[in-house]
TIPA-155610 format. One record per residue (C-alpha): x, y, z; residue in one letter. Coordinates in Angstrom, 2 decimals. Each point is the difference from the previous one (the first is absolute). Layout:
<rs>
(r (X; Y; Z); "A")
...
</rs>
This chain:
<rs>
(r (24.37; 37.58; -80.51); "M")
(r (-1.70; -2.70; 2.57); "L")
(r (-0.18; 0.74; 3.39); "R")
(r (-0.65; -2.17; 0.95); "R")
(r (2.57; -12.73; -27.02); "F")
(r (1.00; -0.41; -1.68); "V")
(r (3.82; -0.01; -1.49); "L")
(r (1.14; -0.67; -3.50); "T")
(r (1.59; -3.38; -0.29); "A")
(r (3.56; 1.04; 0.14); "F")
(r (-0.81; 2.64; 3.23); "T")
(r (-1.03; -3.33; 1.50); "I")
(r (2.63; -2.31; -0.32); "L")
(r (3.00; 3.04; 0.85); "L")
(r (-2.33; 0.77; 2.63); "V")
(r (0.25; -3.60; 1.31); "V")
(r (4.27; -0.01; -0.95); "G")
(r (0.53; 2.46; 1.94); "L")
(r (-2.59; -0.15; 3.26); "A")
(r (1.49; 0.23; 3.67); "R")
(r (0.24; -3.04; 1.88); "C")
(r (-2.85; -0.25; 1.94); "R")
(r (0.23; -1.69; 3.46); "P")
(r (-2.21; -1.80; 2.49); "S")
(r (-1.42; 1.67; 3.13); "P")
(r (2.67; -0.32; 2.65); "D")
(r (0.94; 1.77; 3.29); "R")
(r (1.98; 3.54; -0.62); "A")
(r (1.41; 0.64; 3.08); "G")
(r (3.37; 0.81; -1.96); "S")
(r (-0.26; 2.53; -2.86); "A")
(r (3.65; -1.23; -1.23); "A")
(r (-1.99; -3.35; -1.63); "I")
(r (-0.57; 1.65; -3.64); "D")
(r (-2.60; -2.19; -0.77); "G")
(r (-1.15; 2.28; -2.68); "V")
(r (3.00; 0.42; -1.89); "G")
(r (0.07; 4.04; 0.17); "E")
(r (3.20; 1.61; 0.10); "P")
(r (0.92; 1.99; 2.95); "A")
(r (-1.17; 3.22; -0.54); "W")
(r (-3.82; -1.35; -0.01); "V")
(r (0.94; -1.90; 3.35); "Q")
(r (1.97; 2.62; 1.91); "D")
(r (-2.58; 2.67; -0.86); "A")
(r (-0.43; 2.63; 2.54); "T")
(r (-3.04; 1.88; -1.91); "V")
(r (-1.25; 3.87; 0.43); "Y")
(r (-3.77; 0.83; -1.64); "E")
(r (0.13; 3.60; -1.54); "V")
(r (-3.28; 1.58; -1.44); "F")
(r (1.52; 2.12; -2.32); "V")
(r (-1.87; 3.56; 1.14); "P")
(r (1.18; -0.11; 3.43); "D")
(r (3.75; -1.81; -0.51); "A")
(r (1.83; 3.20; -0.87); "S")
(r (-0.90; 3.75; 0.07); "E")
(r (-0.53; 0.04; -3.64); "E")
(r (-2.57; -3.18; 0.28); "G")
(r (1.57; -0.92; -3.24); "T")
(r (2.02; -3.19; -1.25); "F")
(r (3.12; 2.16; -0.63); "R")
(r (-0.62; 1.45; 3.48); "G")
(r (0.78; -3.17; 1.47); "L")
(r (2.89; -1.09; -1.99); "I")
(r (1.66; 3.53; 2.45); "G")
(r (-1.68; -1.94; 2.84); "R")
(r (2.14; -3.14; -0.87); "L")
(r (3.19; -0.29; 1.76); "D")
(r (-1.87; 1.10; 2.90); "E")
(r (-2.31; -2.83; -0.80); "I")
(r (2.87; -2.13; 0.08); "Q")
(r (2.37; 1.59; 2.32); "Q")
(r (-3.39; -1.15; 2.51); "M")
(r (0.64; -4.02; -0.39); "G")
(r (-2.58; -0.14; -2.62); "I")
(r (1.20; -2.32; -3.74); "N")
(r (-3.68; -0.37; -1.39); "T")
(r (-2.88; 2.84; -0.81); "L")
(r (-3.43; -0.93; -0.75); "W")
(r (-1.94; 2.61; -2.25); "L")
(r (-3.89; -0.20; 1.21); "M")
(r (-1.34; 0.50; -3.13); "P")
(r (1.14; 2.89; -2.81); "I")
(r (-2.49; -0.20; -2.28); "H")
(r (-2.55; 2.34; -1.16); "P")
(r (-3.02; 0.37; 3.05); "I")
(r (-3.55; -0.84; -1.33); "G")
(r (-2.01; 3.08; -0.18); "E")
(r (-3.83; -1.82; 0.03); "K")
(r (-1.23; -0.74; 2.97); "R")
(r (2.92; 1.83; 1.72); "R")
(r (-0.40; -0.26; 3.59); "K")
(r (1.29; 3.69; 0.55); "D")
(r (-2.42; 0.23; 3.08); "D")
(r (3.18; -1.69; 1.59); "I")
(r (2.93; 2.05; -2.16); "G")
(r (0.55; 1.75; -3.16); "A")
(r (2.11; -2.21; -1.24); "L")
(r (-1.81; -3.15; -0.17); "G")
(r (1.27; -2.91; 1.18); "S")
(r (2.62; -1.78; -2.16); "P")
(r (-1.11; -3.32; -0.34); "Y")
(r (-2.70; 1.23; -2.07); "S")
(r (2.16; -0.25; -3.38); "I")
(r (-1.01; 1.56; -3.46); "R")
(r (2.64; -1.09; -1.33); "D")
(r (2.93; -3.11; 0.65); "Y")
(r (1.78; 0.95; -3.56); "Y")
(r (0.75; 3.98; 1.44); "D")
(r (1.11; 1.23; 3.01); "V")
(r (-1.75; 3.23; 2.45); "N")
(r (0.91; 3.31; -1.72); "P")
(r (0.33; 1.91; 2.97); "D")
(r (2.70; -2.56; 1.45); "Y")
(r (2.04; 0.65; -3.67); "G")
(r (0.63; -1.34; -3.33); "T")
(r (0.44; -4.03; -0.83); "K")
(r (3.75; 1.64; -1.03); "E")
(r (0.29; 1.52; 4.19); "D")
(r (-1.81; -3.56; 1.16); "F")
(r (3.61; -1.77; -2.31); "R")
(r (2.32; 2.15; 1.44); "A")
(r (-1.44; -0.56; 3.49); "L")
(r (0.34; -4.20; -0.53); "V")
(r (3.68; 0.37; -1.65); "D")
(r (0.94; 2.58; 3.38); "S")
(r (-0.97; -3.02; 2.14); "V")
(r (1.92; -2.04; -2.19); "H")
(r (2.54; 1.62; 0.54); "A")
(r (0.57; 0.29; 3.60); "R")
(r (-0.99; -4.20; 0.07); "D")
(r (-3.15; 0.73; 1.03); "M")
(r (-2.91; -1.41; -1.21); "H")
(r (-3.39; 0.95; -1.25); "I")
(r (-3.42; -1.81; 0.27); "I")
(r (-3.21; 1.86; -1.02); "I")
(r (-4.10; -1.19; 0.91); "D")
(r (-2.19; -1.24; -1.89); "L")
(r (-3.39; -0.23; -0.07); "V")
(r (-1.58; -3.18; -1.07); "A")
(r (-3.22; -0.30; 1.05); "N")
(r (-1.39; 3.49; -1.29); "H")
(r (-0.31; 2.83; -2.49); "T")
(r (-0.92; 3.72; 0.52); "A")
(r (-3.82; -0.24; -1.31); "W")
(r (1.59; 2.48; -2.89); "D")
(r (3.16; -2.45; -1.21); "H")
(r (-0.58; -0.47; -3.87); "P")
(r (-0.72; -4.01; 0.83); "W")
(r (-3.51; 0.95; 1.61); "L")
(r (-1.58; 0.55; -3.56); "K")
(r (2.64; -1.74; -2.40); "K")
(r (-0.19; -3.06; 1.75); "H")
(r (-2.67; 0.13; 2.61); "P")
(r (0.42; -4.49; -0.19); "D")
(r (2.95; 0.96; 2.04); "M")
(r (-1.88; 1.30; 3.32); "Y")
(r (-2.44; -1.97; 2.30); "S")
(r (-3.90; -0.06; -0.19); "D")
(r (-2.09; 1.96; 2.64); "G")
(r (-2.46; 2.66; 0.28); "P")
(r (2.43; 3.14; -0.85); "I")
(r (-1.14; 0.44; -3.73); "D")
(r (0.59; -3.38; -0.33); "G")
(r (3.37; -0.14; 2.10); "F")
(r (0.79; -0.20; 3.82); "T")
(r (2.59; 1.58; 2.40); "V")
(r (2.38; -2.10; 1.43); "P")
(r (-1.60; -3.34; 2.04); "V")
(r (2.90; -1.26; 2.65); "L")
(r (-0.87; -3.46; 1.75); "N")
(r (-4.09; 0.57; -0.58); "G")
(r (0.02; 3.50; 1.19); "D")
(r (-0.70; 3.61; -2.39); "T")
(r (2.50; 1.99; 0.26); "T")
(r (-0.16; 3.99; 0.87); "D")
(r (2.50; 0.89; -2.92); "W")
(r (-2.69; 0.87; -2.75); "T")
(r (2.60; 2.26; -1.51); "D")
(r (1.38; -3.05; -1.52); "V")
(r (-1.75; -2.50; -2.14); "V")
(r (1.22; -4.05; 0.80); "E")
(r (1.68; -2.22; -2.76); "L")
(r (-1.41; -3.45; -0.80); "D")
(r (2.80; -2.57; -0.49); "F")
(r (-1.84; -2.77; -1.58); "D")
(r (-0.06; 1.78; -3.18); "S")
(r (3.54; -0.73; -2.15); "P")
(r (0.11; 3.40; -0.89); "R")
(r (0.05; 1.58; 3.61); "T")
(r (3.11; -2.37; 0.64); "R")
(r (1.98; 0.36; -3.27); "R")
(r (-0.59; 3.77; 0.50); "E")
(r (1.66; 0.41; 3.15); "M")
(r (2.69; -2.16; -0.49); "I")
(r (0.67; 2.08; -2.62); "D")
(r (0.37; 3.19; 2.60); "V")
(r (1.98; -2.10; 1.87); "M")
(r (2.54; -1.14; -2.39); "Q")
(r (-0.40; 3.72; -1.29); "Y")
(r (2.12; 1.91; 2.63); "W")
(r (2.54; -3.08; 0.61); "V")
(r (0.84; 0.15; -3.68); "R")
(r (-0.10; 3.80; -0.85); "E")
(r (0.72; 1.15; 3.01); "F")
(r (2.45; -2.32; 2.22); "N")
(r (-1.74; 0.31; 2.62); "I")
(r (0.85; -2.95; 2.49); "D")
(r (-3.37; -0.78; 1.40); "G")
(r (-3.46; 0.66; 1.72); "Y")
(r (-1.89; -0.35; 2.57); "R")
(r (-3.63; -1.21; -1.01); "C")
(r (-3.24; 2.07; 1.43); "D")
(r (-2.74; -2.54; 1.57); "V")
(r (2.28; -3.54; -1.35); "A")
(r (-2.08; -1.97; 2.10); "H")
(r (-3.17; 1.05; -2.19); "A")
(r (1.70; -1.14; -3.18); "V")
(r (-0.36; -3.56; -1.34); "P")
(r (2.97; -1.61; 1.32); "L")
(r (0.75; -1.51; -3.63); "D")
(r (0.33; 3.22; -1.87); "F")
(r (2.89; 1.21; 3.01); "W")
(r (1.27; -2.83; -0.71); "E")
(r (0.36; 0.30; -4.19); "N")
(r (0.62; 3.56; 0.77); "A")
(r (2.58; -0.47; 2.15); "I")
(r (1.82; -2.63; -2.52); "D")
(r (-0.84; 2.80; -2.61); "S")
(r (2.41; 2.78; 1.19); "V")
(r (2.83; -1.97; 1.12); "E")
(r (0.21; -1.05; -3.54); "V")
(r (1.18; 3.74; 0.16); "H")
(r (2.12; -0.20; 3.14); "K")
(r (-0.22; -0.77; 3.26); "E")
(r (-2.45; 1.91; 1.69); "V")
(r (-0.60; 0.42; 3.62); "L")
(r (-3.91; -0.22; 0.76); "M")
(r (-2.18; 1.11; 2.96); "L")
(r (-3.12; -2.07; 0.73); "A")
(r (-2.66; 3.01; 2.21); "E")
(r (-1.62; -3.34; 1.42); "A")
(r (0.76; -2.47; 2.99); "A")
(r (-0.72; -2.99; -1.48); "E")
(r (3.04; -2.09; -0.24); "P")
(r (-0.84; -1.33; -3.58); "E")
(r (0.73; 3.05; -1.35); "M")
(r (3.53; -1.25; 0.78); "H")
(r (-1.08; -3.36; -1.86); "E")
(r (-0.27; 1.70; -3.18); "V")
(r (2.81; 1.98; -0.53); "G")
(r (-0.96; 3.13; 2.89); "F")
(r (3.94; 1.07; 1.89); "D")
(r (-1.48; 2.03; 2.27); "Q")
(r (-3.54; 0.30; 2.33); "S")
(r (-1.47; 2.12; 2.06); "Y")
(r (0.49; -0.90; 3.35); "A")
(r (-3.20; 1.48; 1.46); "W")
(r (-0.61; -2.92; 2.68); "P")
(r (3.25; 1.27; 1.80); "F")
(r (-1.54; 3.39; -0.53); "Y")
(r (-3.44; -0.56; 1.93); "G")
(r (2.12; -1.91; 2.38); "A")
(r (2.06; 2.96; 0.80); "L")
(r (-2.31; 2.13; 0.42); "K")
(r (-1.72; -2.05; 2.84); "R")
(r (2.88; 0.07; 1.42); "V")
(r (0.46; 3.55; 0.71); "W")
(r (-3.84; 0.80; 0.25); "E")
(r (-1.90; -2.65; 1.48); "D")
(r (3.87; -0.95; 2.25); "E")
(r (-0.36; -3.62; -2.10); "A")
(r (3.01; -1.79; 1.40); "P")
(r (2.70; 0.60; -2.45); "V")
(r (0.83; -4.15; -0.01); "R")
(r (-2.65; -0.38; -2.34); "T")
(r (1.28; 1.83; -2.78); "L")
(r (3.53; -2.84; -0.43); "A")
(r (-3.27; -1.75; 0.05); "T")
(r (-1.88; 1.59; -2.54); "Q")
(r (3.79; -0.33; -2.01); "V")
(r (0.51; -3.15; 0.29); "D")
(r (-3.62; -1.51; -1.22); "T")
(r (0.68; 2.07; -2.27); "T")
(r (3.13; -1.50; -1.70); "L")
(r (-0.82; -3.52; 0.35); "D")
(r (-2.30; 1.04; -2.57); "N")
(r (2.55; 1.58; -2.34); "M")
(r (1.44; -0.25; -3.08); "V")
(r (3.54; -0.65; 0.67); "A")
(r (1.40; 2.82; -1.02); "G")
(r (-2.09; 2.13; 0.24); "A")
(r (-0.53; 3.46; 2.31); "K")
(r (-2.55; 1.90; 1.76); "R")
(r (0.05; 3.69; -0.27); "L")
(r (0.16; 0.96; 3.89); "R")
(r (-0.78; 4.04; 0.28); "F")
(r (-2.50; 1.78; 2.62); "T")
(r (-1.50; 2.33; -3.17); "T")
(r (-0.42; 0.57; -3.35); "N")
(r (-1.78; 2.16; -1.88); "H")
(r (-3.51; -1.78; 0.70); "D")
(r (0.20; 0.04; 4.19); "E")
(r (1.91; 2.93; -0.34); "T")
(r (-3.25; 1.89; -1.17); "M")
(r (-2.26; -2.54; 0.84); "W")
(r (1.00; -0.90; 3.43); "D")
(r (2.54; 2.14; 1.49); "A")
(r (4.05; 0.78; -0.53); "P")
(r (2.49; -2.10; 2.84); "P")
(r (-0.08; 3.02; 2.03); "P")
(r (-3.28; -0.06; 0.42); "A")
(r (-0.21; -3.87; 0.73); "L")
(r (2.67; -0.84; 1.52); "F")
(r (0.01; 2.59; 2.88); "D")
(r (2.04; 2.27; -0.99); "G")
(r (3.56; 0.32; -1.37); "L")
(r (1.42; -2.22; 2.03); "E")
(r (-2.76; -2.53; -0.65); "G")
(r (-0.07; 0.31; -3.23); "S")
(r (4.04; -0.85; -0.81); "K")
(r (-0.25; -3.45; 2.64); "A")
(r (-3.34; -0.49; -2.35); "A")
(r (2.38; 0.04; -2.91); "F")
(r (3.07; -1.60; 0.94); "V")
(r (-2.38; -2.60; 1.29); "L")
(r (-1.80; -0.45; -3.22); "A")
(r (2.69; 0.19; -2.10); "T")
(r (2.92; -1.95; 1.56); "S")
(r (-2.37; -3.70; 0.33); "M")
(r (0.32; -1.94; -3.67); "P")
(r (-0.80; 1.95; -3.06); "G")
(r (-0.01; 3.38; -1.84); "A")
(r (0.26; 3.43; 1.73); "P")
(r (-2.24; 2.78; -1.68); "L")
(r (0.28; 3.53; 0.50); "V")
(r (-2.38; 2.55; -1.01); "Y")
(r (0.36; 3.46; -1.77); "N")
(r (0.02; 2.21; 3.86); "G")
(r (0.44; -2.33; 1.98); "Q")
(r (3.04; 1.21; 0.66); "E")
(r (-1.20; 3.21; 1.57); "L")
(r (-2.68; -1.19; 2.53); "G")
(r (-2.56; 1.20; -1.51); "V")
(r (-2.73; -0.23; 2.77); "T")
(r (-3.62; 0.47; -2.17); "D")
(r (-1.53; -1.94; -3.00); "S")
(r (1.60; 1.27; -3.09); "V")
(r (-2.74; -1.07; -3.15); "S")
(r (1.67; -1.20; -3.80); "F")
(r (-3.10; 1.37; -1.24); "F")
(r (1.77; 4.21; 0.69); "A")
(r (3.28; 1.11; -0.18); "R")
(r (1.88; 0.26; 3.83); "T")
(r (3.23; 1.51; -0.97); "P")
(r (2.38; -0.81; 2.89); "Y")
(r (3.59; 1.86; 1.09); "G")
(r (2.47; -2.50; -0.72); "W")
(r (2.73; 1.82; 2.09); "T")
(r (-2.25; -0.16; 3.31); "Q")
(r (-0.02; -2.92; 3.24); "Q")
(r (3.66; -0.25; -0.32); "P")
(r (-0.64; -2.78; 3.16); "E")
(r (-2.15; -1.92; -1.41); "I")
(r (1.55; 0.01; -3.68); "R")
(r (3.55; -0.73; 2.07); "G")
(r (-2.25; -3.51; 1.37); "F")
(r (-1.28; -0.95; -2.94); "Y")
(r (3.87; 0.74; -1.93); "R")
(r (2.04; -2.09; 2.79); "T")
(r (-3.33; -2.85; 0.36); "Y")
(r (0.00; -0.88; -3.72); "L")
(r (4.12; 0.45; -0.84); "N")
(r (0.20; -2.82; 3.10); "L")
(r (-2.29; -1.99; -1.91); "Y")
(r (1.64; 0.58; -3.43); "R")
(r (3.21; -1.18; 0.96); "D")
(r (-1.75; -2.77; 2.19); "S")
(r (0.28; -3.88; -1.22); "P")
(r (-2.11; -0.67; 3.49); "A")
(r (-2.48; 2.26; -0.97); "L")
(r (-0.80; -0.38; -3.37); "Q")
(r (0.34; -3.90; 0.43); "E")
(r (-0.15; -1.72; 2.66); "G")
(r (-1.44; -2.29; 2.14); "G")
(r (-2.45; 1.63; 2.97); "L")
(r (0.45; -1.90; 3.44); "T")
(r (-2.20; 1.94; 2.74); "V")
(r (1.81; -0.39; 3.64); "H")
(r (-2.57; 1.25; 1.27); "T")
(r (-3.92; -2.23; -0.62); "P")
(r (-1.72; 1.21; 2.60); "D")
(r (0.90; 2.95; -0.08); "A")
(r (-3.16; 3.13; 0.71); "E")
(r (2.20; 3.47; -0.40); "D")
(r (3.57; -0.56; -0.91); "V")
(r (0.64; -2.56; -2.95); "L")
(r (3.83; -1.05; -0.28); "V")
(r (1.20; -2.50; -3.27); "Y")
(r (2.47; -0.33; -2.39); "E")
(r (0.69; -0.11; -3.78); "R")
(r (3.22; -1.65; -1.04); "S")
(r (1.59; -1.77; -3.26); "T")
(r (2.72; -1.06; -1.03); "N")
(r (2.38; 1.54; 3.28); "G")
(r (-2.36; 3.11; -0.12); "D")
(r (-1.94; 0.20; 2.90); "T")
(r (-2.33; 3.10; 0.76); "I")
(r (-1.22; -0.73; 4.38); "L")
(r (-3.39; 2.96; 0.32); "A")
(r (-1.60; 1.60; 2.70); "A")
(r (-3.04; 1.88; -0.63); "V")
(r (-2.40; 1.04; 3.11); "N")
(r (-3.37; 1.49; -1.33); "V")
(r (-1.57; 1.22; 3.29); "R")
(r (0.80; 3.53; 0.43); "D")
(r (1.64; -1.03; 3.31); "T")
(r (3.89; -1.38; 0.97); "S")
(r (0.90; -2.99; 0.25); "A")
(r (2.68; -2.90; 0.15); "T")
(r (0.38; -3.40; -1.32); "V")
(r (2.99; -2.06; 0.61); "P")
(r (2.30; -1.06; -2.95); "V")
(r (-0.46; -3.26; -1.23); "P")
(r (2.26; -2.92; 1.22); "D")
(r (1.13; -0.91; -3.15); "A")
(r (1.86; 3.30; -0.12); "Y")
(r (0.65; 0.61; 3.83); "A")
(r (3.72; 0.29; -1.02); "D")
(r (-0.13; 0.89; -3.41); "A")
(r (0.98; 3.38; -1.10); "S")
(r (-2.78; 2.54; -0.82); "L")
(r (0.01; 2.97; -1.86); "T")
(r (-2.72; 2.56; -1.13); "S")
(r (-0.05; -0.14; -3.19); "A")
(r (-1.83; 3.27; -0.29); "L")
(r (3.16; 2.05; 1.99); "T")
(r (3.04; -2.85; 0.66); "G")
(r (-0.14; 0.27; 3.02); "E")
(r (0.72; -2.55; 2.68); "T")
(r (-2.80; -1.78; 1.60); "V")
(r (1.46; -1.62; 3.24); "D")
(r (-2.08; -1.96; 2.94); "G")
(r (-2.52; -2.70; 0.11); "E")
(r (-3.04; 2.06; 0.02); "E")
(r (-1.64; 3.22; -2.87); "M")
(r (-1.17; 2.70; 0.74); "S")
(r (-2.94; 2.09; -2.02); "L")
(r (-1.55; 2.81; 0.06); "G")
(r (-3.39; 0.71; -0.27); "A")
(r (-0.64; -1.18; -4.09); "Y")
(r (3.84; -1.02; 0.26); "G")
(r (1.48; -2.94; -2.72); "Y")
(r (3.95; -1.01; 0.23); "R")
(r (1.08; -1.60; -3.21); "L")
(r (3.46; -1.56; 1.08); "L")
(r (2.32; -2.07; -2.47); "R")
(r (1.48; -2.73; 1.71); "V")
(r (3.48; -0.58; -0.13); "E")
</rs>
C-alpha cells in the first residue's frame, strides 16, 4: 500500500524447535548462498503481481485460472495476489475509485464476493500447484477497515488517536492520508495472536505458499519473527516484505523491495545520472543483506503504476522500458511483473477501480517479456550468480556479468536514446560469445548497441 503474544507453551516449544536458521548479515553477492534454508522455489521465484479484477476478462479467481498457462509460458513461477478479502464500506475512498482500496480489509477470513467463493479460490490454488507454480497473497497486518468487527469487539487491538479514539496509520511519525483504514496496535497481545491466526489459517486451510506483507516495516520486527516461525510450523513459505530495510531479512523475510534501486533507475532516465550509480547502489545493498535473501526488482508495481507512471511513461517509451527492465532484473534479486505491464500500458492504472485489458494485444512487447523471462528461468547465472561490473566508470552503457558454477551471462545495457559501441571485456576477448536470447554468434572485439539496446551473451 505504500508508495512510497501470546502463544501457548506448547506452540512456543514447537516453533523454537522448527525455527529457520537466521544467519548474520553477510555479503549476498551470490544468491546461490542459501543462507535462510529455504526450498529452491523460494530462491528461484519470478513473481507476477495480480490484481484479480484486472487480471482476466472475468475479473475473478476462475477467470485467472484460465490465464495460468499463458502466465507460466511467460516464465512466471510465482503468483502474488493483491488482497483477496472483502473491502470496507465505512470511510471508503469512493472519489478515487468505485471499488475502494483492496488494502481496506473488512474480514481477513473471507474472500471478496466479486472475485468468487472460497472454493473458487481453493480451485485457483490447486490449479497453480498442478502447474508446479506457487501462490502467495497479500497480508495487510498494519491496519483494517473501519467496519472490521474487531474495532467494536476488541477496541484494545487498535492504536489510540483523535478519530473517535482511534487513528489512521502513522508512518515515521507522520499521519498518512489513508483515511479509509484504522491502525492496529501491536503492543496488544490480542492483536499479535489474531494476526498470527490469520496467517496460519490461509496456509493451513488453503495451502497457499506465503505472504507479501504490506507496509511490513510499520509492524514490529519481533512480531514478524514470531509470526513467520509460527506459519512455518505448517510449511516452508515465501515471505516478501514491502520494505527496504535489510533487517527485515534477519527476522525471516526472504524478499524485500529494491526501492533504492528503482529510485536510482529513474534518475538515470529522468536526470541522465550516470549508469554506474546503479552498480554502486547494488553493491551497497548487497553489503548489508543476509546471505540468501533477495531484493524484489521491478520497473513498476501496483503503487508505481497508479501513483507514479507505467514503465513506458517513465523510461522513454517501450524500448526504454525494455532496457530498464533488463537492467533491473538482471541484477542480483528476483524479478517482478505487474499484470498489464506485459502489454506495454502507458497510462496510470488505479487499483481502486477495474481496468479490463485485452490480453491478446501488443504481441511484440508480450514476446519481449516471454523471451527474456524464459531466459531468466533457465539461467542459473541470472538467478543465482555473483555480479561483476566491467565498466565501473560508465556514463551510458553498463557492462557486467552474472556467473555461477560454469554458467556466465555477459550483459551490456545502453540507457540512452542514441546508439553506442563498447569493447568486449579483455577477459572474454578469446571466448565464444552467443546471444542468450537468439543464439546468434557474436564476433569481434566490440559490441554495438542501438538506442536503449541491450545484449545478453552466453560465454562458452
